[in-house]
N, C-alpha and C positions, 0 to 999 in steps of 0.2 A: 490462468489468464493467458490466452494465446495472443501473440503479437507478430506482425509482419514488418520487416525492415525493407525500405525501398531507397536505394541510393546507388548512383552509377559508379561510385568508387568502392571497390571491394574492401579496402582498409577502413573506410568509414563504416561500412556495414559490420565489420568485425568489431570495431570499437564500441558501437552501440550495444552489441550483444555482450561484450565484456563489461560494460557499465551496468547492465541489467543482471549479470550473472549472480550477484549476491541475493537477488530477490527470488527466493525459491518458488514463489507462486506464479512466476512469469516464465513462459515457454515460447521460444522462437519457433513458430510453426513453418515459416518460409522466409526467404529473402530473395531479392532480385535487384538488378540494376536496370531493368527494362520497364519503364512506366506502362507500356502496352500490356504487360502481363498482370498488372495489379488486380484488375477486376476479376479475372478468372481465378487468381490465387485466393482472393477473398471469398469468392463463391465456393471454392473447393475446401478451404481450411476454416472458414468462419472465425477469423480472429476478432477479438474485441477491440484491438488497438492496431493502428497502422502508423509507424514512424516513417515520415516521408520527407525526402529532400525536395527542393523546388526546381533548381536548375539541372535538368537532365535532357539528354538527346531526345528528339521527338516530342511526345506529349510532356508538358511540364507538370510539376506537382500540383499546381493550382487547379488545372483541368482534371487531374486524377481525383483530387478531393471533391470537386464539384460532382463528379460522377458517383463517387462513393456515397455522397450525401443523399442520393436518390434510392439507394438500396434499402431493403427492409429484411432484417435489421441492418442498420449501417454502423460500421465500427467508428470509434472515436479516432480522430486524426490529429497527430501532433507533428508539426513541421520541425525539422532540424536542418537549418540552412545557414550558409555563410553570408546571407544577404538580409540584414535587418530591415532594409527598405521595403520588403514585401509583406511585413507583418500585418499591416492594415488590410491588404488584399486577402491574406490568408484567413482572417476572421470573417471576411465577407463570403467565404466558401465553407463556413461552419467548422473551421478548425477549433479543436479543443485546447490547443496550446501552440506556442511558437518559441523555440529555443535557438539561440545563435551559436554556431560552431566557433571554437571548440566547446561543446557542451560539457559542463561539469557533472560528475555523478550525483552530487548532492542536489543540484537543481532539478535534474531529471527525476530522481527519486521523490523529491518534494512534489513535483507536478503530478506524478502518478498516484501518490497518496491522496492528493486532492481529487483527482479524476476517478479513482477507484479505491475508496476507503476500504482498508483490509477488513475481511469478514471471517468469522469462525462458523463452521458447520456443526450443528447439533441435531439430535433427534428427539421427538416427543412421540412415543408410540411408533407408528409406521410413517410418520410425517417428518420430512427433512426441513429444517429451518436454518436461517442464517442470522448471525448476530454481529453487528459491526464492533470491531475491537474497541473503538472509541467510546462505546456505550458500556463497556465492562468496568465496574467500579472496584470489585474485589474478586480475586481468584484464590481458591483455597484447595490444597491437595487433600483428597479423601481416598484412602487406599490406593488403587491403581488408576484412579480417575481424578479429574479436576473439576471443582464446582465453580461456576461463574455466576456472579451476582450482578444484576443490572437493575435500573429503576423499573419496577413493575414485574420482576420475575427473576428466575434463575435457570441455569442450564448445566448439564453435565457433559463433559467432553473427555475424550481419551488422550488429550495432549497433556504432557507434564508441565509443571511450573517452569522447569528449565527451558523447555521448548518455547513456551510463551515469552519468556524473558529474552531469549536469543532472537526470536522473530520480531518482537515489538519492544525493543529496549527504550524507545522514546516514550512509550505509553506506561509501562509498569515499573514500579520500584519494589524491591523485596524488603518486607518489614519483619519477616519471620521465616524460618526454614520451610514452613508450609503455607505461607501467605504472600501474595502480591497485591498491591493496591494501585489504583490509577494515580499517576504522578500529579496531574494537574488538579485533582479533587482532594488531595491530602491536606488536612488542616494541621494546625500546630501540634508539635509533639508535647506530651504531658507526662509528668512523673508523679505517682500518687503514694510513694513510699514502698510499694510492693513491686513496682515495675513500670515500664514505659508503655504508653498507649497513644494511639492516634485515631482521630475521627476522619471519615471520608464523607464528603458532601454527597447526600443522597442515600447513604448506607446508615441504618438506624443504630448500629452498635459500635462501641469502642473496640478497637482492634489491637491486640497485644503486639508489642514491638520488642524484638530481642535487643540485648545490650549492644551487640555488634552493629546491628542495623541502626540503632539510635545514634551511635557515634557517627556513622556514615551520613545520616540525615543531618545531624548537627553541623558536620564539617562542610556539607554542600550548601547549607542555607546561608 
């Protein structure tokens, strides 16, 4: 995911990049403090996202956003401004979001998750497909690969369970050394005398839960 940062204050541009640095899928393709450069930078780098200040010398951010909206394809525009009073005007020029400085990392990340739901790439034959992380119900380690189960199908990816859990901690909970499940779809924990199990809404089978994971689930509920 490529993004462009536009702010006439160098420290503000640096801070935005620092806030986004934990998101490994996001890459800053360019930055500028000159609003006049934005259109040419977007044409050159083709970012999917422009993080844009409003009050800048010369052309303001609202005019930049208006011009960006006429491009094909046009990037999503998120305003990061010290002026909350411009929010209504910002959405009038097709802004996808409006954050007030000093923006917090949590609110920026939450907005980006909403605008760009995280996806996982997988292959079927010679065809590349994408699966939204939010659609994954169960992830199970199989040899060197991970099998993902979702309503209506399954996919095999070369990401480890550890990688999935580190990238998407809000989505997955580990219930066994070789199994992750979707946190929000997990039903109540049960014990049948032989061990612990959990059902996941949308997944047809009971899933074994280790004793350690069972204790963690109990303590968090």
